[in-house]
GUKE-466465 format. One record per residue (C-alpha): residue in three letters; x, y, z negated. Coordinates in nm, 4 decimals, always signed. Example, Ala and Ser with C-alpha at 12.3 -4.5 7.8 and 13.67 -1.06 7.14 Angstrom:
resn|u|v|w
ALA|+1.2300|-0.4500|-0.7800 $
SER|+1.3670|-0.1060|-0.7140 $
***
This chain:
resn|u|v|w
UNK|-0.3867|-2.4068|+0.7822 $
UNK|-0.4234|-2.3881|+1.1604 $
UNK|-0.4836|-2.0388|+1.3033 $
UNK|-0.8149|-2.1466|+1.4659 $
UNK|-0.9659|-2.2472|+1.1358 $
UNK|-0.8608|-1.9200|+0.9701 $
UNK|-1.0209|-1.7222|+1.2510 $
UNK|-1.3457|-1.9216|+1.2146 $
UNK|-1.3559|-1.8550|+0.8398 $
UNK|-1.3038|-1.4840|+0.8913 $
UNK|-1.5872|-1.4668|+1.1487 $
UNK|-1.8207|-1.6533|+0.9098 $
UNK|-1.7497|-1.4054|+0.6300 $
UNK|-1.8209|-1.1110|+0.8610 $
UNK|-2.1492|-1.2655|+0.9745 $
UNK|-2.2507|-1.3337|+0.6133 $
UNK|-2.1795|-0.9763|+0.5071 $
UNK|-2.3646|-0.8422|+0.8104 $
UNK|-2.6681|-1.0600|+0.7326 $
UNK|-2.6724|-0.9370|+0.3724 $
UNK|-2.6541|-0.5781|+0.4938 $
UNK|-2.9485|-0.6343|+0.7306 $
UNK|-3.1564|-0.7952|+0.4534 $
UNK|-3.0831|-0.5059|+0.2140 $
UNK|-3.1729|-0.2535|+0.4838 $
UNK|-3.5062|-0.4256|+0.5517 $
UNK|-3.6031|-0.4222|+0.1827 $
UNK|-3.5037|-0.0582|+0.1512 $
UNK|-3.7035|+0.0360|+0.4618 $
UNK|-4.0115|-0.1475|+0.3304 $
UNK|-4.0068|+0.0317|-0.0043 $
UNK|-3.9494|+0.3696|+0.1621 $
UNK|-4.2427|+0.3138|+0.4003 $
UNK|-4.4704|+0.2059|+0.1111 $
UNK|-4.3759|+0.5146|-0.0881 $
UNK|-4.4600|+0.7397|+0.2066 $
UNK|-4.8038|+0.5772|+0.2436 $
UNK|-4.8883|+0.6256|-0.1263 $
UNK|-4.7683|+0.9838|-0.1242 $
UNK|-4.9716|+1.0673|+0.1867 $
UNK|-5.2882|+0.9097|+0.0341 $
UNK|-5.2509|+1.1098|-0.2846 $
UNK|-5.2021|+1.4273|-0.0867 $
UNK|-5.5231|+1.3640|+0.1067 $
UNK|-5.7141|+1.3179|-0.2179 $
UNK|-5.5767|+1.6414|-0.3569 $
UNK|-5.6712|+1.8292|-0.0398 $
UNK|-6.0403|+1.7223|-0.0690 $
UNK|-6.2851|+1.9495|-0.2583 $
UNK|-6.3395|+1.8578|-0.6187 $
UNK|-6.6684|+1.6707|-0.6203 $
UNK|-6.7250|+1.5772|-0.9795 $
UNK|-7.0947|+1.5302|-1.0461 $
UNK|-7.2331|+1.7848|-1.2848 $
UNK|-7.5689|+1.9099|-1.4028 $
UNK|-7.6675|+2.2299|-1.2332 $
UNK|-7.6574|+2.5076|-1.4916 $
UNK|-7.9962|+2.6249|-1.6082 $
UNK|-8.0895|+2.9731|-1.4950 $
UNK|-8.2289|+3.1583|-1.7903 $
UNK|-8.4223|+3.4689|-1.6965 $
UNK|-8.5428|+3.6949|-1.9718 $
UNK|-8.8484|+3.5232|-2.1105 $
UNK|-9.1528|+3.7211|-2.0020 $
UNK|-9.4277|+3.8388|-2.2285 $
UNK|-9.7282|+3.6121|-2.2165 $
UNK|-9.9721|+3.6761|-1.9354 $
UNK|-10.1965|+3.9692|-2.0073 $
UNK|-9.9195|+4.2039|-2.1175 $
UNK|-9.8465|+4.4991|-1.8920 $
UNK|-9.4809|+4.3958|-1.8723 $
UNK|-9.5483|+4.0452|-1.7456 $
UNK|-9.3942|+3.9568|-1.4103 $
UNK|-9.5077|+3.6219|-1.2729 $
UNK|-9.1899|+3.5866|-1.0682 $
UNK|-8.9911|+3.5703|-1.3907 $
UNK|-9.1378|+3.2288|-1.4739 $
UNK|-9.0991|+3.0731|-1.1316 $
UNK|-8.9156|+2.7735|-1.2733 $
UNK|-8.9832|+2.4052|-1.2904 $
UNK|-8.9758|+2.2180|-1.6211 $
UNK|-8.6509|+2.0560|-1.7213 $
UNK|-8.6377|+1.6947|-1.5935 $
UNK|-8.6277|+1.5704|-1.9518 $
UNK|-8.9442|+1.7615|-2.0512 $
UNK|-9.2975|+1.6504|-1.9707 $
UNK|-9.5833|+1.8832|-1.8803 $
UNK|-9.9072|+1.7846|-2.0512 $
UNK|-10.2627|+1.8325|-1.9310 $
UNK|-10.5652|+1.9106|-2.1482 $
UNK|-10.8000|+1.7477|-1.8981 $
UNK|-11.0148|+1.4538|-1.9998 $
UNK|-10.8164|+1.1326|-2.0604 $
UNK|-10.4923|+1.3017|-1.9658 $
UNK|-10.1714|+1.3396|-2.1705 $
UNK|-10.2843|+1.5809|-2.4445 $
UNK|-10.6184|+1.4076|-2.4734 $
UNK|-10.4453|+1.0729|-2.5267 $
UNK|-10.1857|+1.2117|-2.7671 $
UNK|-10.4462|+1.3726|-2.9914 $
UNK|-10.6758|+1.0716|-2.9698 $
UNK|-10.4051|+0.8195|-3.0615 $
UNK|-10.2336|+1.0190|-3.3391 $
UNK|-10.3370|+0.9205|-3.6894 $
UNK|-10.2028|+1.2414|-3.8419 $
UNK|-10.1685|+1.5818|-3.6731 $
UNK|-9.9893|+1.8885|-3.8062 $
UNK|-10.0291|+2.2196|-3.6241 $
UNK|-9.7771|+2.4934|-3.7008 $
UNK|-9.7452|+2.8441|-3.5662 $
UNK|-9.5759|+3.1762|-3.6465 $
UNK|-9.7885|+3.4796|-3.7292 $
UNK|-9.9709|+3.6436|-3.4365 $
UNK|-9.9974|+3.3182|-3.2407 $
UNK|-10.3709|+3.2456|-3.2751 $
UNK|-10.3144|+3.1018|-3.6210 $
UNK|-10.6208|+3.2623|-3.7848 $
UNK|-10.8534|+3.1131|-3.5244 $
UNK|-10.6948|+2.7685|-3.5517 $
UNK|-10.6904|+2.7666|-3.9304 $
UNK|-11.0484|+2.8882|-3.9570 $
UNK|-11.1694|+2.6195|-3.7178 $
UNK|-10.9676|+2.3259|-3.8480 $
UNK|-10.9598|+2.4031|-4.2193 $
UNK|-11.3154|+2.5319|-4.2587 $
UNK|-11.5297|+2.3912|-3.9794 $
UNK|-11.3614|+2.0656|-3.8843 $
UNK|-11.1679|+1.9039|-4.1691 $
UNK|-11.3417|+2.0879|-4.4513 $
UNK|-11.0025|+2.1114|-4.6176 $
UNK|-10.8672|+2.4542|-4.7071 $
UNK|-10.4926|+2.4304|-4.6440 $
UNK|-10.3243|+2.7415|-4.7797 $
UNK|-10.1165|+2.9600|-4.5520 $
UNK|-9.7948|+2.8277|-4.7064 $
UNK|-9.8837|+2.4618|-4.6619 $
UNK|-9.5521|+2.3673|-4.4994 $
UNK|-9.3587|+2.5450|-4.7744 $
UNK|-9.5012|+2.3265|-5.0488 $
UNK|-9.2473|+2.1777|-5.2821 $
UNK|-9.2799|+1.8394|-5.4509 $
UNK|-9.5679|+1.9478|-5.6759 $
UNK|-9.7703|+2.0846|-5.3848 $
UNK|-9.7210|+1.7691|-5.1803 $
UNK|-9.8235|+1.5596|-5.4786 $
UNK|-10.1486|+1.7534|-5.5118 $
UNK|-10.2166|+1.7158|-5.1410 $
UNK|-10.1829|+1.3388|-5.1369 $
UNK|-10.3824|+1.3012|-5.4597 $
UNK|-10.6535|+1.5478|-5.3636 $
UNK|-10.8844|+1.2901|-5.2062 $
UNK|-10.8802|+0.9366|-5.0772 $
UNK|-10.9416|+1.0558|-4.7209 $
UNK|-10.6433|+1.2678|-4.6189 $
UNK|-10.7408|+1.5330|-4.3600 $
UNK|-10.6211|+1.4043|-4.0249 $
UNK|-10.5509|+1.7533|-3.8931 $
UNK|-10.3827|+2.0306|-4.0907 $
UNK|-10.2983|+2.3750|-3.9529 $
UNK|-10.0857|+2.6401|-4.1199 $
UNK|-9.8504|+2.9249|-4.0422 $
UNK|-9.4799|+2.8506|-4.0678 $
UNK|-9.2192|+3.1023|-4.1785 $
UNK|-8.8817|+2.9258|-4.1928 $
UNK|-8.7015|+2.6535|-4.0021 $
UNK|-8.6622|+2.4517|-4.3210 $
UNK|-9.0415|+2.4117|-4.3421 $
UNK|-9.0522|+2.2222|-4.0132 $
UNK|-8.7209|+2.0431|-4.0683 $
UNK|-8.8604|+1.8810|-4.3818 $
UNK|-9.1692|+1.7712|-4.1908 $
UNK|-8.9730|+1.6421|-3.8901 $
UNK|-8.7538|+1.4282|-4.1160 $
UNK|-9.0564|+1.2470|-4.2572 $
UNK|-9.2870|+1.2079|-3.9579 $
UNK|-9.4002|+0.8557|-3.8747 $
UNK|-9.4455|+0.7203|-3.5233 $
UNK|-9.8191|+0.7904|-3.5492 $
UNK|-9.7749|+1.1546|-3.6518 $
UNK|-9.7980|+1.4399|-3.4017 $
UNK|-9.6574|+1.7887|-3.4556 $
UNK|-9.8023|+2.0655|-3.2382 $
UNK|-9.6143|+2.3941|-3.2430 $
UNK|-9.8186|+2.6843|-3.1069 $
UNK|-9.5661|+2.9199|-2.9508 $
UNK|-9.5697|+3.2881|-2.8589 $
UNK|-9.2738|+3.4553|-2.6901 $
UNK|-9.1010|+3.6560|-2.9631 $
UNK|-9.0896|+4.0010|-2.8024 $
UNK|-9.4586|+3.9783|-2.7230 $
UNK|-9.5305|+3.8551|-3.0759 $
UNK|-9.3438|+4.1496|-3.2280 $
UNK|-9.5392|+4.4010|-3.0201 $
UNK|-9.8691|+4.2437|-3.1224 $
UNK|-9.7619|+4.2359|-3.4871 $
UNK|-9.6713|+4.6056|-3.4900 $
UNK|-10.0081|+4.6949|-3.3395 $
UNK|-10.1885|+4.4713|-3.5898 $
UNK|-10.0154|+4.5987|-3.9031 $
UNK|-10.0523|+4.9652|-3.8103 $
UNK|-10.4030|+4.9557|-3.6717 $
UNK|-10.5571|+4.7066|-3.9128 $
UNK|-10.3688|+4.7243|-4.2360 $
UNK|-10.2754|+5.0916|-4.2389 $
UNK|-10.5270|+5.2795|-4.0259 $
UNK|-10.8476|+5.0731|-4.0262 $
UNK|-11.1563|+5.1842|-4.2132 $
UNK|-11.2646|+4.8221|-4.2489 $
UNK|-11.2735|+4.7456|-4.6236 $
UNK|-11.1444|+4.3932|-4.5594 $
UNK|-10.8015|+4.5367|-4.4860 $
UNK|-10.5938|+4.7010|-4.7560 $
UNK|-10.2750|+4.8975|-4.7260 $
UNK|-10.1951|+4.8888|-5.0973 $
UNK|-9.8992|+4.6555|-5.0408 $
UNK|-9.7512|+4.8568|-4.7546 $
UNK|-9.6049|+5.1709|-4.9040 $
UNK|-9.2792|+5.3598|-4.9018 $
UNK|-9.0223|+5.3421|-5.1790 $
UNK|-9.1905|+5.6467|-5.3295 $
UNK|-9.5206|+5.4550|-5.3429 $
UNK|-9.6870|+5.6934|-5.0991 $
UNK|-9.9111|+5.6074|-4.8090 $
UNK|-9.7244|+5.5613|-4.4862 $
UNK|-9.9998|+5.7110|-4.2740 $
UNK|-10.1992|+6.0305|-4.2752 $
UNK|-10.5638|+6.0027|-4.1729 $
UNK|-10.7611|+6.2958|-4.0411 $
UNK|-11.1018|+6.2104|-3.9084 $
UNK|-11.0631|+5.9646|-3.6239 $
UNK|-10.6848|+6.0018|-3.6033 $
UNK|-10.4198|+5.8082|-3.7939 $
UNK|-10.0548|+5.9141|-3.7803 $
UNK|-9.7340|+5.7484|-3.8964 $
UNK|-9.3891|+5.8997|-3.8668 $
UNK|-9.1339|+5.7277|-3.6495 $
UNK|-8.8981|+5.6947|-3.9476 $
UNK|-9.1610|+5.5214|-4.1619 $
UNK|-9.2641|+5.2943|-3.8757 $
UNK|-8.9089|+5.1801|-3.8100 $
UNK|-8.7985|+5.1568|-4.1724 $
UNK|-9.0957|+5.0324|-4.3723 $
UNK|-9.3026|+4.8431|-4.1159 $
UNK|-9.0569|+4.6950|-3.8662 $
UNK|-8.7137|+4.6690|-4.0274 $
UNK|-8.7039|+4.6481|-4.4064 $
UNK|-9.0301|+4.5115|-4.5370 $
UNK|-9.1758|+4.3160|-4.2432 $
UNK|-9.5064|+4.2788|-4.4244 $
UNK|-9.7783|+4.0359|-4.3292 $
UNK|-9.7962|+3.9699|-3.9538 $
UNK|-9.4557|+4.1300|-3.8958 $
UNK|-9.3107|+3.8300|-4.0819 $
UNK|-9.0766|+3.5704|-3.9420 $
UNK|-9.0945|+3.4405|-3.5870 $
UNK|-8.8906|+3.2287|-3.3482 $
UNK|-8.5478|+3.3604|-3.4623 $
UNK|-8.6139|+3.2264|-3.8128 $
UNK|-8.8093|+2.9133|-3.7128 $
UNK|-8.6657|+2.7768|-3.3863 $
UNK|-8.3035|+2.7641|-3.4990 $
UNK|-8.0097|+2.5362|-3.4291 $
UNK|-8.0878|+2.3469|-3.7473 $
UNK|-8.4440|+2.2891|-3.6297 $
UNK|-8.3397|+2.1687|-3.2841 $
UNK|-8.0746|+1.9458|-3.4414 $
UNK|-8.3383|+1.7924|-3.6693 $
UNK|-8.5597|+1.7257|-3.3670 $
UNK|-8.2698|+1.5629|-3.1832 $
UNK|-8.1688|+1.3503|-3.4821 $
UNK|-8.5190|+1.2361|-3.5795 $
UNK|-8.6968|+1.2150|-3.2419 $
UNK|-9.0408|+1.3206|-3.3702 $
UNK|-9.3464|+1.3366|-3.1487 $
UNK|-9.3562|+1.7144|-3.0958 $
UNK|-9.5512|+1.9245|-2.8461 $
UNK|-9.5189|+2.2963|-2.7733 $
UNK|-9.8367|+2.4789|-2.6675 $
UNK|-9.8731|+2.8373|-2.5509 $
UNK|-10.0899|+3.0292|-2.7982 $
UNK|-10.3278|+3.1261|-2.5177 $
UNK|-10.4276|+2.7610|-2.4802 $
UNK|-10.5733|+2.7259|-2.8329 $
UNK|-10.9313|+2.6999|-2.7019 $
UNK|-10.8353|+2.3894|-2.5057 $
UNK|-10.6469|+2.2560|-2.8054 $
UNK|-10.9444|+2.3103|-3.0366 $
UNK|-11.1671|+2.1383|-2.7845 $
UNK|-10.9622|+1.8189|-2.7984 $
UNK|-10.9324|+1.8367|-3.1782 $
UNK|-11.3103|+1.8665|-3.2017 $
UNK|-11.3590|+1.5811|-2.9559 $
UNK|-11.1498|+1.3302|-3.1497 $
UNK|-11.1199|+1.4463|-3.5105 $
UNK|-11.4141|+1.6689|-3.6064 $
UNK|-11.6980|+1.4624|-3.7536 $
UNK|-11.9682|+1.7198|-3.6748 $
UNK|-11.8349|+1.8218|-3.3302 $
UNK|-11.8907|+2.1927|-3.3949 $
UNK|-11.9370|+2.4247|-3.1019 $
UNK|-11.6279|+2.6261|-3.0209 $
UNK|-11.8269|+2.9432|-2.9618 $
UNK|-11.7425|+3.2413|-3.1853 $
UNK|-11.4571|+3.0648|-3.3606 $
UNK|-11.2062|+3.3449|-3.3260 $
UNK|-11.1562|+3.5557|-3.6343 $
UNK|-10.9470|+3.8206|-3.4630 $
UNK|-11.1863|+3.9300|-3.1880 $
UNK|-11.2157|+4.2929|-3.0837 $
UNK|-11.5602|+4.3300|-3.2408 $
UNK|-11.4253|+4.2574|-3.5883 $
UNK|-11.0851|+4.4193|-3.5633 $
UNK|-11.1823|+4.7571|-3.7027 $
UNK|-10.9617|+4.9356|-3.4505 $
UNK|-11.1739|+5.2475|-3.4942 $
UNK|-10.9070|+5.5169|-3.5173 $
UNK|-10.6648|+5.6634|-3.2690 $
UNK|-10.3107|+5.5845|-3.3834 $
UNK|-10.0203|+5.8212|-3.3228 $
UNK|-9.6479|+5.8127|-3.3940 $
UNK|-9.4845|+6.1363|-3.4998 $
UNK|-9.1427|+6.1420|-3.3354 $
UNK|-8.8296|+6.2126|-3.5363 $
UNK|-8.7153|+6.4996|-3.3147 $
UNK|-8.9028|+6.8262|-3.2922 $
UNK|-9.0744|+6.9105|-2.9678 $
UNK|-8.8655|+7.1733|-2.7894 $
UNK|-9.1792|+7.3238|-2.6382 $
UNK|-9.3688|+7.3353|-2.9673 $
UNK|-9.3314|+7.5523|-3.2736 $
UNK|-9.0341|+7.5253|-3.5057 $
UNK|-9.2102|+7.3049|-3.7591 $
UNK|-9.4035|+7.0877|-3.5179 $
UNK|-9.3107|+6.7370|-3.4095 $
UNK|-9.4305|+6.5677|-3.0952 $
UNK|-9.6889|+6.2935|-3.1360 $
UNK|-9.7475|+6.0054|-2.8971 $
UNK|-9.9959|+5.7224|-2.9002 $
UNK|-9.8685|+5.4047|-3.0651 $
UNK|-9.9158|+5.1985|-2.7479 $
UNK|-9.7059|+5.4508|-2.5493 $
UNK|-9.4353|+5.4506|-2.8157 $
UNK|-9.4145|+5.0695|-2.8054 $
UNK|-9.4088|+5.0603|-2.4262 $
UNK|-9.1149|+5.3032|-2.4142 $
UNK|-8.9167|+5.1270|-2.6873 $
UNK|-8.9990|+4.7575|-2.6449 $
UNK|-8.6924|+4.6481|-2.4461 $
UNK|-8.4474|+4.7825|-2.7073 $
UNK|-8.6650|+4.7616|-3.0174 $
UNK|-8.5385|+4.4263|-3.1440 $
UNK|-8.1754|+4.5169|-3.0753 $
UNK|-8.2007|+4.8589|-3.2445 $
UNK|-8.3645|+4.7123|-3.5548 $
UNK|-8.1651|+4.3850|-3.5729 $
UNK|-8.4791|+4.1729|-3.5679 $
UNK|-8.2874|+3.8747|-3.4273 $
UNK|-7.9889|+3.8930|-3.6598 $
UNK|-8.0696|+3.5461|-3.7996 $
UNK|-8.1338|+3.3892|-3.4587 $
UNK|-7.9446|+3.0840|-3.3342 $
UNK|-7.9749|+2.8502|-3.0358 $
UNK|-8.1826|+3.1061|-2.8451 $
UNK|-8.0723|+2.9392|-2.5226 $
UNK|-8.2561|+2.6246|-2.6299 $
UNK|-8.5677|+2.8299|-2.7046 $
UNK|-8.5532|+3.0015|-2.3655 $
UNK|-8.5134|+2.6666|-2.1910 $
UNK|-8.8180|+2.5415|-2.3801 $
UNK|-9.0086|+2.8540|-2.2719 $
UNK|-8.9053|+2.8009|-1.9106 $
UNK|-9.0615|+2.4558|-1.9249 $
UNK|-9.3642|+2.5681|-2.1252 $
UNK|-9.4621|+2.8652|-1.9095 $
UNK|-9.4137|+2.6737|-1.5843 $
UNK|-9.6470|+2.3895|-1.6859 $
UNK|-9.9996|+2.4292|-1.5407 $
UNK|-10.1671|+2.3980|-1.8838 $
UNK|-9.8742|+2.5502|-2.0726 $
UNK|-9.8177|+2.2476|-2.2919 $
UNK|-9.4943|+2.0501|-2.2924 $
UNK|-9.3429|+1.7576|-2.4785 $
UNK|-8.9707|+1.8058|-2.5258 $
UNK|-8.6951|+1.5495|-2.5136 $
UNK|-8.4054|+1.7409|-2.6633 $
UNK|-8.0399|+1.6722|-2.5983 $
UNK|-7.8140|+1.9274|-2.7653 $
***
């Protein structure tokens, strides 16, 4: 083969190899540049603050005692209702008025010492003329059967104390769309203080014959108080053991820790009943709307309260004999303080020291409900629970 042709072939091969090398280099450069861009973008994302949307945590101050107590601090309830809760007004043709007017059946439940006596007296005796017993929500199958067979006209409004979460859970599971449940609430620490005062002053120390202390005794079947003239004294040991901790008679009974539990809130979430929480101090407004829409005779609301000062029989000074002897007194003398002073000094640790909330659950949910309730102008709120 001529030398010129061989030289041409060799040059062609070199050019071909060089072209292939250039093409490979271009592809490699492209992929390297793309990788650098992706890496730089990811780095910029990582350097930005994490901005995931989240619900602002609820601030949960210690729930205050209801207004009127010496320990109440208005700044403690400076909170707005939760966005999912609705404040209700008792004013004419407003939310509560419409709810009560449009409900075909209304159940009103409350713990002890939450205006229950006034409500029950008004609704059961003066409005519906139906005497629902104080354990109405605890009725088993036989009790419910008697209620529905009692008369053709079922009372449209029934009010009763409630003592356990299971009482309300059973009701919530069976409520129709036209049924309204109103729970009259009292903050638990405030309820406990009122209950202690009531049991000691009325049931143990009162001279009013309507009140008996026969069922409140020690294990030795002795009276828990000593009465001398206008003074009534109970020892600190007996007060803590037999009134507050062990027996929990009468008004000391169960409150929010036993009623507003996780099981109750779960039942509300699962069944979506029409439920309203009302502060116990708003019962006059509540009774006014009940009378307006459901009381045939439209009784006057004057003098409806059964637990007024005039009828309380608080006619003796009540003292607590402290467990430790007074260092400045004689050897056999113990210091005595007024019951109200004793409660005021002990109230912030009383429930902890006596394990009164040992059965409590989902207290956060209750405090959130209270935040909404106490911040509403008329202290009535309809909850939309999401656990």
